[in-house]
C-alpha positions, 0 to 999 in steps of 0.5 A: 538535508537535515533530519529533524525528528527523533520521534522517527528514529524511536518509532523505526527502532521500535518497529525494527527490533520489537523491543518495548524498552528500546525506545526509552533506551534510545531516548535516554542515550540521545538525551545524555548526548544533547546535555553533553553538547550543551543543548539542554540542562539535564536529561529530565529537562522539560525541553529535552525532546526539542534539544534532541531534535536540534542534536539530530539536525546538527549531527545527522545529515543525509544527501538528497537523492539525485535524479540518476538515483531516482531514475534508476529506482524507477527503471528497476521497480516499474510495477510500483508506478503502473496505473491499474487495469480498468474494466467496464462490466455488467452483471445479472445477479441471482442472489442466494440467501440463507434457506434459498433453493440453491440448485434451482437458483443456479439452474435459472442462472445457467439458463439465462447465461445460455440465453444471453450468450446466444443473444448478447444484445438482450443483456440489458433486457435480461438484467432488468428482468432477472437481476437482484441487483439495483444495477439491473435497472441500468442494464446491469451496468457496474461502470468502471471497476479497478482492483479492490472495487469488488469482492475478491471472487468477482475481481478474479473473474474480471481481471484474471482473464482477457475475455471480452463479452459475456463470460462463458461461466457463472461467477459465484460469489458470497452474494450469489451467481452472476452472469457477467459481461466485460465490455472493455479492458483498459490496460495499466500504463506506466506513469511518466517519471516526471510525475513520480520523481518526488515520490521516489525521492521521498522513498529514497530519502526515508531509506537513507535517513533510517540508515543514518539514524541507526548508525548515529545511535550505534556510534554513540552507544559505542562511545559510551559503552552502552548496550542497547537491545538488538543494536550492536554498538559501532565505532565507525563514523556516521555516513555523511 
């Protein structure tokens, strides 16, 4: 596979070395090499960037990831390819606003929690009667939730336990106190390899390209005796 973007190289080296002048130095180095190869008339040529692209296409080639390599990555990093756990939940919100009587609101929420745990079938009734959330009119239903769909403190209550039914304690968030019922949990599942093979290949391809590009710059710097900030010149050949 050919690598056809010097912009990727310049971005990557800058991000790695955190040197403002490194990108310019690498660009100048590649421009001189492109001129020496007859791909441009001069380093200041208006088409020098296109010449650098052709230079990289000719000189920097990396192999395509094999099925075996992709399969091995898949086996070692299953967490990257597991769909998220989902929950179906309901809540009754007792909103807390600035200046509101916090103790009284909490006491009411605690009483409703007690009543709902005693008679869980009346959850929708209590939600419609007490909840300060619009979902109260739908029995407190929040529908299907995944990680990232709610504020962190509410998310922890939903996902950091395996409890089903009405949770035994109030959930306190920035919005107030919640009586929460978890009706269903759908565990995350490993996505089949066939569906993520191209995604894995792209990841492996980027990694190899970055290494090859850095090595290419090191070799040129070594040949020209040029010092680049954060890059040690090398005389070893480019990894094919």
